[in-house]
C-alpha positions as a printed Julia matrix, in Angstrom:
54×3 Matrix{Float64}:
 119.19  112.82   98.82
 120.19  116.31   99.84
 120.05  117.44  103.43
 117.21  119.89  102.83
 115.15  117.28  100.98
 115.63  114.74  103.77
 114.45  117.24  106.38
 111.48  118.26  104.22
 110.37  114.65  103.78
 110.88  114.02  107.51
 108.7   117.01  108.36
 105.94  115.92  105.98
 105.98  112.38  107.37
 105.86  113.7   110.94
 102.84  115.87  110.09
 101.12  112.89  108.44
 101.82  110.78  111.53
 100.32  113.37  113.88
  97.26  113.89  111.68
  96.66  110.14  111.54
  96.91  109.87  115.31
  94.57  112.82  115.89
  91.89  111.46  113.57
  88.94  110.05  115.52
  88.76  106.28  115.32
  92.46  105.82  114.56
  92.94  103.43  117.48
  92.61  100.44  115.21
  92.58   99.69  111.53
  94.71  100.92  108.67
  95.02  104.5   109.9
  97.0   103.35  112.93
  99.35  101.41  110.65
  99.78  104.47  108.43
 100.65  106.54  111.51
 103.29  104.04  112.6
 104.81  103.76  109.13
 104.9   107.51  108.55
 106.5   108.04  111.95
 109.13  105.44  111.12
 109.75  107.11  107.76
 110.14  110.48  109.5
 112.81  109.03  111.81
 114.64  107.38  108.9
 114.66  110.6   106.86
 115.78  112.63  109.86
 118.71  110.29  110.45
 119.55  110.35  106.75
 119.51  114.15  106.78
 121.77  114.29  109.81
 124.23  111.83  108.28
 124.39  113.63  104.9
 127.27  116.02  104.5
 126.93  119.32  102.71
């Protein structure tokens, strides 16, 4: 995965995480799990982008 693609995916996952957390009623249920998983994916993609050389 290229560096730009990794950062783009990380940004999209971070936005999805924030939107899931801001949705009313996201304290429990599947939306909370989606927020956790998308936040984890954002961190993984960010690390992958930082480790990728040009």
